[in-house]
N, C-alpha and C positions, 0 to 999 in steps of 0.2 A: 534911621538910626542903626540899623543893623550894619547897613555898607561903610558907616564911617567905623563901627567897631571891628570889621572885618579889615578894613583898611589898618588901622591899626594893629592887629595880630598880623598882616602881611609885612608891615614896617616894620615889625620887631623879628620877624622870621628871616628876614632880609639884612637884619642888624646882626642876627646871631647867627647864621650861616657861616662866616669866616671863621667862627671858633671849631666848627666841624672841620674844616679844612688843617686847621693848626694842630688838631689834635692826632692826625694823620700823619706823622712823619714818619720818615725810612727809619726802618730798624737798625740799631748800631750792628757792627760790625760784628760784635761777639754772638748778638742773637742770631746773625745770619750765620756764622758759622757751626752753631749749634745746631740749626735748621739742617743745613746740608749736612751734616754728621747723621742725624735721624734719616735723613734720605738716602744717604749712600748705605747706611744699616740694610733699612729697607730691601734696596736695588739688589743688595748682597745674598740677601736674604731668598728674594724672589730668582735670582739667579742659580742657586744652589738648588733651590725646588727643580728649576729647569733643567739643570744637567742631572739632577736625579732622576726626573721623569724620561730622559732622553735614555740613559742607562739603560731602566727597564724596557724601557722599548727596544734597545739593541739585542737585549737579553730575548724577550718574547720575537724577536725576529728570527731566530735561530730556528733551521728548520724542524730538529725534534720538540721544540716549544709550540710551534704551529700546530704540528701534527696532535701533540697531548692537546692540547686549546682545543680543537675538532674530536677529538677522541668519543667522545656522544653523541654527535651529529651524525646521521645516516644518512649516505647521498649515493645516489648512482655516478655521479661523478666527484668524487674526494678532491682530484687534481683542482678540478676549479674553485671547489671551496678554499684548496689552499693557498693558490693563488690571489684570491679575492681576500681573506685574510691580511697574507703578506701586504697586498697594495695599500688595505686598510692602514697597517702598522707603518708602513712608507710613507702615506700621507700626512698621518699624525705626526711622524716623526721629523718628516719635512717642516711644518708649522712650529714644531717645539724650537728647532734649532734657529728659524729664523727670529721668532720670540728671543730665544735664548741671544742671538747676536743683536738685535736695538739693546737688548736690556745690558749686553757689555758694553755697547757706545754709549749708553746713558749712564754706566757706572764712570767708564772714563770720563765725561764730560763733568759729572759732579763731583769727579777727585779733581779735574781742573779748577772749576769754579770754586770747592773747599782748598785746595793751596792759594787761589788768590785772596779767598776771604781772611784766609789766615795771617797774610801778610799786612792785608789791610787791618787786620784787629791789632795786629802786633804793632804798627805803626800810631793806631789812637792811643793805643796805651802808653807807645814811647813819649806821646806828647803831653800825658800827666796830668798834671796841676793846672794846665793851660786850659785843656779839655773841662775840667772839673770848672774852672772857672766861666767859662763860655756859657755851660749850661745852667749855671747857677744865675749869669746875667740874662739867659733865655728864659727862665722861669720868671726871674722878676718882671720882664719885660711883659712877659705874657700875663701876669698878674695884673700889671698897669692896662693893659690892654683890653682886658674883662671888666675892669673897672668903667674903662672908658666908652665899652660897650652898654654896659648896665646902666648908665648914666645916658648917653644917648637914649636908650631903649624909652627910658624916665622921661625924657625929653619930647621923644615922640607919643608916650602915652599920654604925657600932661596937655600937648597941643589937639589932640585927638579929643581929649576930654573937655578942652577949651570950645573947640568947633562943635559940638553935640549939645553944649549950654546955649553958646551963640544961638543956634538953629531953633532950640528949646524955647529960647525967649522972642524971638520971630514968630513963630507959630503961636505962641500965648500971647503975643502983642495983636496978631490979625483978628483972635476970639473977640 
């Protein structure tokens, strides 16, 4: 009897799965534009942070600043310490410059995508009332589709209950 209940639940799951896929539709062009604008703002902020850090490293790479940074450190070979510090700052700057280039490329791609999304959003808004009518018709068909699925689920559940009742009658008739 449990297997039949599982079968009915599985059939209901199979029937209701298409609702999940219909609910995950592509976002509108206006939503895409807003999302791309937010991403672009984040990328620009990150780019500015990287530029400031590179400027700070340029300042730290000046010989007098390296000398000042190592002023409290005693050593028998201060030239090696200064060279090591300069090398460390240069490596860090090289990494930041590479990140800055990647961020600039990402910003460029986002700007291109944003321009294309804005064009698409404009075209969708230009369609105007026909798009609204299509959305209304789509929502009506979605409601009809849901009722159809609910009805189908009820039929499947009814069949499952009927099968269980027939099996019970057979078991009780054997006794």
